[in-house]
C-alpha positions as CSV (number, residue, x, y, z in Angstrom):
1,X,-21.3,23.1,-8.4
2,X,-21.5,24.2,-4.8
3,X,-22.5,27.8,-4.2
4,X,-19.6,30.1,-3.2
5,X,-20.2,32.1,0.0
6,X,-17.4,34.7,0.4
7,X,-15.8,34.9,3.8
8,X,-13.5,37.9,3.2
9,X,-14.6,41.5,2.8
10,X,-11.4,43.4,3.6
11,X,-7.7,42.8,3.0
12,X,-5.0,45.1,4.4
13,X,-3.5,47.2,1.7
14,X,-6.1,46.4,-0.8
15,X,-9.4,48.0,-1.9
16,X,-12.5,47.0,-4.1
17,X,-12.3,43.4,-2.9
18,X,-14.7,41.2,-5.0
19,X,-15.2,37.4,-4.9
20,X,-14.2,35.5,-8.0
21,X,-14.7,31.9,-7.0
22,X,-13.7,29.0,-4.8
23,X,-11.6,25.9,-5.3
24,X,-10.8,22.8,-3.3
25,X,-8.7,24.6,-0.7
26,X,-8.9,28.3,-1.3
27,X,-11.1,31.3,-2.2
28,X,-10.1,33.7,-4.8
29,X,-10.8,37.4,-4.9
30,X,-10.1,40.4,-7.2
31,X,-8.8,43.6,-5.6
32,X,-6.8,46.8,-6.2
33,X,-3.6,47.7,-4.4
34,X,-3.8,51.0,-2.5
35,X,-0.2,51.9,-3.2
36,X,-0.5,51.2,-6.9
37,X,-2.5,53.2,-9.4
38,X,-5.0,51.2,-11.4
39,X,-4.6,47.5,-12.1
40,X,-6.1,44.6,-10.3
41,X,-4.5,41.8,-8.4
42,X,-5.9,38.3,-7.6
43,X,-5.9,37.2,-3.9
44,X,-5.9,33.5,-3.0
45,X,-7.1,32.9,0.6
46,X,-6.9,29.5,2.3
47,X,-10.3,28.3,3.5
48,X,-10.9,28.2,7.2
49,X,-10.0,25.0,9.1
50,X,-13.7,24.2,9.7
51,X,-14.3,24.0,6.0
52,X,-11.2,22.0,5.1
53,X,-11.6,19.5,8.0
54,X,-9.4,18.6,11.0
55,X,-7.1,16.1,9.1
56,X,-5.6,17.6,5.9
57,X,-2.4,18.8,4.4
58,X,-4.0,21.8,2.8
59,X,-2.3,24.5,4.9
60,X,1.2,22.9,4.1
61,X,0.3,22.7,0.4
62,X,-0.9,26.3,0.3
63,X,2.3,27.5,2.1
64,X,4.4,25.5,-0.5
65,X,2.4,27.1,-3.3
66,X,3.2,30.5,-1.9
67,X,6.9,29.9,-1.6
68,X,7.1,28.3,-5.0
69,X,5.1,31.1,-6.7
70,X,7.1,33.9,-5.3
71,X,10.4,32.1,-6.0
72,X,9.6,31.5,-9.7
73,X,9.7,34.4,-12.2
74,X,8.9,33.9,-15.8
75,X,6.8,35.8,-18.4
76,X,4.6,32.8,-18.9
77,X,4.1,32.0,-15.2
78,X,1.4,33.9,-13.2
79,X,3.4,36.3,-11.1
80,X,3.1,36.2,-7.3
81,X,3.9,39.4,-5.3
82,X,3.4,38.9,-1.6
83,X,1.8,36.9,1.2
84,X,-0.1,37.8,4.3
85,X,-2.5,36.5,7.0
86,X,-6.2,37.4,7.5
87,X,-8.2,35.8,10.3
88,X,-5.4,33.3,10.9
89,X,-5.7,32.3,7.2
90,X,-2.7,32.8,4.9
91,X,-3.2,34.5,1.5
92,X,-1.2,35.0,-1.7
93,X,-1.4,38.2,-3.8
94,X,-0.9,37.4,-7.4
95,X,-1.1,38.9,-10.9
96,X,-4.7,39.2,-12.1
97,X,-5.4,37.7,-15.6
98,X,-8.4,39.2,-17.3
99,X,-9.2,36.3,-19.6
100,X,-10.4,32.9,-19.9
101,X,-8.6,29.6,-19.0
102,X,-7.8,27.4,-22.0
103,X,-10.2,24.9,-20.6
104,X,-13.1,27.4,-20.6
105,X,-12.1,28.8,-24.0
106,X,-12.3,25.3,-25.7
107,X,-15.5,24.4,-23.9
108,X,-17.1,27.6,-25.1
109,X,-15.7,27.7,-28.7
110,X,-14.6,24.2,-29.5
111,X,-11.1,22.9,-30.6
112,X,-8.6,25.6,-31.4
113,X,-7.0,26.0,-34.7
114,X,-3.7,24.2,-34.8
115,X,-1.5,27.3,-35.1
116,X,-3.2,29.0,-32.1
117,X,-3.0,25.8,-30.1
118,X,0.7,25.4,-30.8
119,X,1.3,29.1,-29.9
120,X,-0.3,28.6,-26.5
121,X,1.5,25.3,-26.1
122,X,4.9,26.9,-26.9
123,X,4.5,29.5,-24.2
124,X,3.5,27.0,-21.5
125,X,6.3,24.7,-22.6
126,X,8.8,27.5,-22.1
127,X,7.4,28.2,-18.7
128,X,7.7,24.5,-17.7
129,X,11.2,24.2,-19.1
130,X,12.1,27.2,-16.8
131,X,10.5,25.5,-13.8
132,X,12.5,22.3,-14.6
133,X,15.7,24.2,-14.8
134,X,15.0,25.7,-11.4
135,X,14.4,22.2,-10.0
136,X,10.6,22.2,-9.8
137,X,8.1,19.7,-11.2
138,X,4.6,21.3,-11.6
139,X,2.6,18.0,-11.4
140,X,-0.8,19.5,-12.2
141,X,-0.5,20.9,-15.7
142,X,-4.0,21.0,-17.3
143,X,-6.1,23.3,-19.5
144,X,-7.8,25.0,-16.5
145,X,-4.4,26.1,-15.2
146,X,-3.5,27.7,-18.5
147,X,-4.7,31.3,-18.4
148,X,-5.2,33.3,-21.6
149,X,-4.4,37.0,-21.3
150,X,-4.8,39.8,-23.8
151,X,-2.7,39.7,-26.9
152,X,-2.5,35.9,-27.1
153,X,-0.3,35.6,-24.0
154,X,-0.6,32.3,-22.1
155,X,0.4,31.9,-18.4
156,X,0.7,28.8,-16.3
157,X,-0.8,29.0,-12.8
158,X,-1.5,27.0,-9.7
159,X,1.7,25.7,-8.0
160,X,-0.1,23.8,-5.1
161,X,1.3,20.5,-6.1
162,X,4.7,21.7,-7.4
163,X,7.7,20.2,-5.7
164,X,11.5,20.2,-5.9
165,X,13.5,17.0,-6.2
166,X,14.2,16.6,-2.5
167,X,10.5,17.1,-1.3
168,X,8.5,14.1,-0.2
169,X,5.7,13.2,-2.6
170,X,2.6,15.4,-2.1
171,X,-0.3,12.9,-1.8
172,X,-3.3,12.3,0.4
173,X,-3.7,9.2,2.4
174,X,-4.9,6.4,0.1
175,X,-5.2,8.6,-3.0
176,X,-3.4,10.5,-5.8
177,X,-3.2,14.3,-6.3
178,X,-3.9,16.0,-9.5
179,X,-6.6,16.1,-12.1
180,X,-7.5,12.6,-13.4
181,X,-7.7,13.4,-17.1
182,X,-4.2,14.8,-17.2
183,X,-2.3,12.7,-14.7
184,X,0.7,10.7,-16.0
185,X,0.4,7.0,-15.4
186,X,3.2,7.0,-12.8
187,X,1.3,9.6,-10.8
188,X,-1.5,7.0,-10.5
189,X,0.4,3.8,-9.9
190,X,3.6,5.1,-8.2
191,X,3.5,8.7,-7.1
192,X,6.8,8.5,-5.4
193,X,8.5,7.9,-8.8
194,X,7.2,11.2,-10.4
195,X,9.7,13.5,-12.1
196,X,9.7,16.1,-14.8
197,X,8.6,13.5,-17.4
198,X,5.1,13.5,-15.7
199,X,4.9,17.2,-16.7
200,X,5.7,16.3,-20.2
201,X,2.8,13.8,-20.2
202,X,0.3,16.3,-18.8
203,X,1.5,18.9,-21.2
204,X,1.0,16.5,-24.2
205,X,-2.5,15.7,-22.8
206,X,-3.2,19.3,-22.5
207,X,-2.2,19.9,-26.2
208,X,-4.5,17.1,-27.2
209,X,-7.4,18.8,-25.4
210,X,-6.7,22.1,-27.2
211,X,-6.7,20.6,-30.7
212,X,-9.3,17.9,-30.2
213,X,-11.7,19.6,-27.8
214,X,-11.9,16.9,-25.2
215,X,-9.5,15.0,-22.8
216,X,-7.6,12.0,-24.3
217,X,-9.3,9.6,-21.9
218,X,-12.9,9.9,-20.7
219,X,-15.1,8.0,-18.3
220,X,-18.2,8.5,-16.2
221,X,-16.3,8.1,-12.9
222,X,-12.8,9.1,-11.6
223,X,-11.7,5.4,-11.2
224,X,-12.6,4.6,-14.8
225,X,-10.7,7.6,-16.0
226,X,-7.6,6.6,-14.0
227,X,-7.8,3.1,-15.3
228,X,-8.1,4.3,-18.9
229,X,-5.1,6.4,-18.4
230,X,-3.1,3.2,-17.6
231,X,-4.7,0.9,-20.1
232,X,-5.9,2.6,-23.3
233,X,-4.1,3.9,-26.4
234,X,-4.7,7.5,-27.3
235,X,-6.9,8.0,-30.3
236,X,-7.1,10.9,-32.8
237,X,-9.7,12.2,-35.2
238,X,-10.0,10.2,-38.4
239,X,-10.0,13.5,-40.3
240,X,-6.4,14.1,-39.3
241,X,-4.8,13.0,-42.6
242,X,-2.4,15.9,-43.6
243,X,1.3,15.6,-43.1
244,X,1.2,18.3,-40.4
245,X,-1.5,16.4,-38.5
246,X,0.7,13.2,-38.7
247,X,3.6,15.1,-37.2
248,X,1.4,16.5,-34.5
249,X,0.1,12.9,-33.8
250,X,3.6,11.6,-33.4
251,X,4.7,14.3,-31.0
252,X,1.5,13.9,-28.8
253,X,1.9,10.1,-28.8
254,X,5.5,10.4,-27.6
255,X,4.7,12.9,-24.9
256,X,1.8,10.7,-23.6
257,X,3.6,7.4,-23.8
258,X,2.7,5.2,-20.8
259,X,6.3,4.7,-19.8
260,X,8.3,7.7,-18.9
261,X,11.3,6.2,-20.7
262,X,9.4,6.3,-24.0
263,X,8.7,10.0,-23.7
264,X,10.9,13.0,-24.6
265,X,13.3,13.1,-21.6
266,X,13.4,16.9,-21.2
267,X,11.5,20.0,-22.3
268,X,14.4,20.8,-24.6
269,X,13.4,17.6,-26.5
270,X,9.8,18.7,-26.5
271,X,10.7,22.2,-27.9
272,X,12.8,20.6,-30.6
273,X,9.8,18.4,-31.6
274,X,7.5,21.4,-31.6
275,X,9.9,23.2,-34.0
276,X,9.7,20.0,-36.2
277,X,5.9,19.9,-36.2
278,X,5.8,23.6,-37.2
279,X,8.5,23.5,-39.9
280,X,7.9,20.0,-41.2
281,X,11.4,18.8,-41.7
282,X,11.8,15.3,-43.1
283,X,13.1,13.6,-40.0
284,X,11.8,14.2,-36.4
285,X,14.2,15.0,-33.6
286,X,12.9,11.9,-31.8
287,X,14.0,9.7,-34.8
288,X,17.4,11.3,-34.9
289,X,17.7,10.5,-31.2
290,X,16.9,6.9,-32.0
291,X,13.5,7.0,-30.2
292,X,11.5,6.2,-33.4
293,X,7.8,6.8,-33.8
294,X,5.2,4.9,-31.6
295,X,4.0,2.0,-33.5
296,X,0.3,2.1,-34.4
297,X,-1.6,-0.6,-32.6
298,X,-3.3,-2.9,-35.0
299,X,-5.8,-5.6,-34.2
300,X,-4.5,-9.1,-34.9
301,X,-6.9,-11.7,-36.0
302,X,-6.3,-15.3,-35.0
303,X,-8.4,-18.2,-36.2
304,X,-10.6,-19.5,-33.4
305,X,-9.6,-22.7,-31.6
306,X,-12.0,-25.6,-32.3
307,X,-14.4,-26.2,-29.5
308,X,-13.0,-29.7,-28.8
309,X,-9.5,-28.3,-28.0
310,X,-10.8,-26.0,-25.2
311,X,-11.8,-28.2,-22.3
312,X,-13.6,-31.4,-22.4
313,X,-15.9,-30.6,-19.5
314,X,-17.1,-27.2,-21.1
315,X,-20.3,-27.8,-22.9
316,X,-21.8,-25.1,-25.0
317,X,-23.0,-25.1,-28.6
318,X,-20.7,-23.4,-31.0
319,X,-18.1,-22.6,-28.4
320,X,-15.5,-21.4,-30.9
321,X,-17.2,-18.2,-31.6
322,X,-17.3,-17.4,-27.9
323,X,-13.6,-17.8,-27.4
324,X,-11.7,-14.5,-26.9
325,X,-7.9,-14.4,-27.4
326,X,-6.5,-11.5,-25.5
327,X,-3.0,-10.1,-26.2
328,X,-1.0,-9.0,-23.2
329,X,-2.3,-5.6,-22.1
330,X,-5.7,-5.9,-23.7
331,X,-8.7,-5.1,-21.4
332,X,-11.4,-7.7,-20.9
333,X,-13.9,-5.2,-19.3
334,X,-13.7,-1.9,-17.4
335,X,-15.2,-0.9,-14.1
336,X,-18.6,0.7,-14.4
337,X,-19.2,-1.3,-17.6
338,X,-22.7,-2.9,-17.9
339,X,-22.4,-6.6,-17.0
340,X,-23.7,-8.5,-20.0
341,X,-21.5,-11.6,-19.7
342,X,-19.3,-13.6,-17.6
343,X,-16.0,-15.2,-18.6
344,X,-14.1,-18.4,-17.9
345,X,-10.4,-18.1,-17.8
346,X,-9.0,-21.0,-19.9
347,X,-5.4,-19.9,-20.1
348,X,-3.2,-16.9,-19.1
349,X,-3.1,-14.4,-16.2
350,X,-5.3,-11.4,-15.6
351,X,-4.8,-8.4,-13.4
352,X,-7.6,-6.7,-11.4
353,X,-7.5,-2.9,-11.4
354,X,-9.5,-0.3,-9.4
355,X,-8.9,3.3,-10.0
356,X,-5.9,2.4,-12.1
357,X,-4.2,0.4,-9.3
358,X,-3.6,-3.3,-9.3
359,X,-5.5,-5.0,-6.4
360,X,-5.1,-8.6,-7.5
361,X,-3.8,-11.1,-10.0
362,X,-5.8,-14.0,-11.3
363,X,-3.8,-17.0,-12.6
364,X,-6.1,-20.0,-11.8
365,X,-7.5,-21.7,-14.9
366,X,-11.2,-22.3,-14.9
367,X,-11.6,-19.2,-12.8
368,X,-14.9,-17.4,-13.4
369,X,-14.5,-13.7,-14.1
370,X,-17.1,-10.9,-13.7
371,X,-19.9,-13.1,-12.3
372,X,-20.6,-11.0,-9.3
373,X,-21.9,-8.0,-11.3
374,X,-24.3,-10.5,-13.0
375,X,-25.4,-12.0,-9.7
376,X,-25.9,-8.6,-8.0
377,X,-27.3,-6.9,-11.0
378,X,-24.8,-4.0,-10.8
379,X,-22.1,-2.4,-13.0
380,X,-18.6,-3.9,-13.0
381,X,-16.6,-2.9,-9.9
382,X,-13.1,-3.5,-11.3
383,X,-11.2,-3.6,-14.6
384,X,-9.7,-6.9,-15.8
385,X,-6.6,-6.7,-18.1
386,X,-4.5,-9.5,-19.6
387,X,-1.0,-9.7,-18.1
388,X,0.0,-12.4,-20.6
389,X,-1.6,-13.7,-23.8
390,X,-4.8,-15.2,-22.5
391,X,-7.8,-17.2,-23.6
392,X,-11.2,-16.8,-22.1
393,X,-14.7,-18.2,-22.9
394,X,-17.5,-15.6,-23.0
395,X,-20.9,-16.6,-21.7
396,X,-23.7,-14.0,-22.3
397,X,-26.0,-13.2,-19.3
398,X,-29.0,-14.5,-21.2
399,X,-27.5,-17.9,-21.7
400,X,-25.8,-18.2,-18.3
401,X,-28.6,-20.3,-16.7
402,X,-28.5,-22.9,-19.5
403,X,-24.7,-22.9,-19.4
404,X,-24.6,-23.5,-15.6
405,X,-27.1,-26.4,-16.0
406,X,-24.6,-28.1,-18.4
407,X,-21.5,-27.1,-16.5
408,X,-21.8,-27.8,-12.7
409,X,-18.1,-27.2,-12.2
410,X,-18.7,-23.5,-13.0
411,X,-21.4,-23.4,-10.3
412,X,-18.8,-24.8,-7.9
413,X,-16.3,-22.1,-8.9
414,X,-18.8,-19.3,-8.4
415,X,-20.0,-20.6,-5.0
416,X,-16.4,-21.0,-3.8
417,X,-15.5,-17.5,-5.0
418,X,-18.6,-16.1,-3.2
419,X,-17.7,-17.9,0.0
420,X,-14.2,-16.5,-0.1
421,X,-15.5,-13.0,-0.6
422,X,-17.9,-13.4,2.3
423,X,-15.1,-14.7,4.5
424,X,-12.9,-11.6,3.6
425,X,-15.8,-9.2,4.2
426,X,-16.7,-10.8,7.6
427,X,-13.0,-10.4,8.7
428,X,-12.9,-6.7,7.7
429,X,-16.2,-6.0,9.4
430,X,-15.0,-7.7,12.6
431,X,-11.8,-5.6,12.6
432,X,-13.8,-2.5,12.0
433,X,-16.2,-3.2,14.8
434,X,-13.4,-3.7,17.3
435,X,-11.8,-0.4,16.2
436,X,-15.1,1.5,16.5
437,X,-15.7,0.0,19.9
438,X,-12.3,1.4,21.0
439,X,-13.2,4.8,19.5
440,X,-16.5,4.8,21.4
441,X,-14.7,4.3,24.6
442,X,-12.3,7.0,23.8
443,X,-15.1,9.4,22.9
444,X,-16.9,8.7,26.2
445,X,-13.7,9.4,28.1
446,X,-13.0,12.7,26.3
447,X,-16.6,13.8,26.6
448,X,-16.4,13.1,30.4
449,X,-13.2,15.1,30.8
450,X,-14.6,18.0,28.8
451,X,-17.8,17.9,31.0
452,X,-15.6,18.1,34.1
453,X,-13.5,20.9,32.7
454,X,-10.4,18.8,32.5
455,X,-10.3,18.1,28.7
456,X,-7.5,19.6,26.5
457,X,-7.8,20.7,22.9
458,X,-5.0,18.3,22.0
459,X,-7.1,15.3,23.1
460,X,-10.0,16.4,21.0
461,X,-7.7,16.9,18.0
462,X,-6.2,13.3,18.4
463,X,-9.7,11.9,18.7
464,X,-10.9,13.7,15.5
465,X,-7.9,12.2,13.7
466,X,-8.8,8.7,14.9
467,X,-12.4,9.2,13.7
468,X,-11.1,10.2,10.3
469,X,-9.0,7.2,10.0
470,X,-11.8,5.0,11.1
471,X,-14.0,6.5,8.4
472,X,-11.4,5.7,5.7
473,X,-10.9,2.1,7.0
474,X,-14.6,1.3,7.3
475,X,-15.9,3.2,4.4
476,X,-18.3,5.2,6.7
477,X,-17.4,8.5,5.1
């Protein structure tokens, strides 16, 4: 964690200003209002432009958060009182919650008892239902944004990503916004399609965290977490065997379904299911609506195909035990996995995912998969998932040399793939070199104009934007 160096000591109309912490775009302080007796407020101050960088939409996002927070009034939303400006930086005065976030509480004490978790969930769900009725989608529901006040009161905070239906999508160039562990799949793969059902997904993932003690999908890196959000089925503790646990499983599975169409379609549906989980009636509201329970995923066993039926020119002892049949949707390997084998695609189609996004589709039979991680001695750089029922031959790293000696066509495939990669990389490097050369010339021209006293701030700003784009294109950042 980076150290927090407060930049604000005084705020008009407030006393006893104390720093609380710092986030991605703002600093947070606690203070007292001079005109009010007792009671603290929280003050969120946008960081200065030098810290945020020349190319960002943080100021726009912060202003949107201020407008949204002041417009929304609900007992389970953190209240906002007023806005102001200090040192050309906007700030928002909000209700101060003297308590832990749900995230911090669970990490300190472990999973919450089901009754307590459902009580917190119910309050947040009411707040989200209110936001939806007012035409807003929160888009960043997560345990750290659920604040637990005295008396068991829960309040939802942070409206920096909230939007109304007619707002453009709030994204950064080339990326997604939100916390990876609680993003709905459509926020990863198609942020322009996000609606209130994304909040339902994030709320279901938050409930999972409260009762299990960890996010539903984990990974060592952000890209791996995003990919697992799209590819993996949610899992529950084996000890959850009571009827109440089964009802809770059904509700969370429906709320976190990969497709928005398979989830409850409104917060009213969610609240009806919550009542069913608590009271335990025989039939869930989802089944009465015809949605039905989410089917449990069971592994299907298929007898291996005899080696002679694979390919006549594939030579490896006891090939049948190395054959893998992949049902559509099954993951062959994940990015950041240790590379312990390569694979030969014998039948089917595979999609290549990075950070949860499809970057390529492989449909060529006899295509070698995953060999570059073995050649370079690195972790996997992408995730491969079957688009259709597929058949692959697994060759362990320790036997790869002997396999290549017996199968020269595989060597040809690997070499052809490497040549193609080198050609693509060379093209990108040439394009980047030409762009950087243009930027160098522009930099020299602006520097000369500044030296002669003829430069304008607008020229410098445009140049900085160009440099930022160049960093993103060339990977120099």
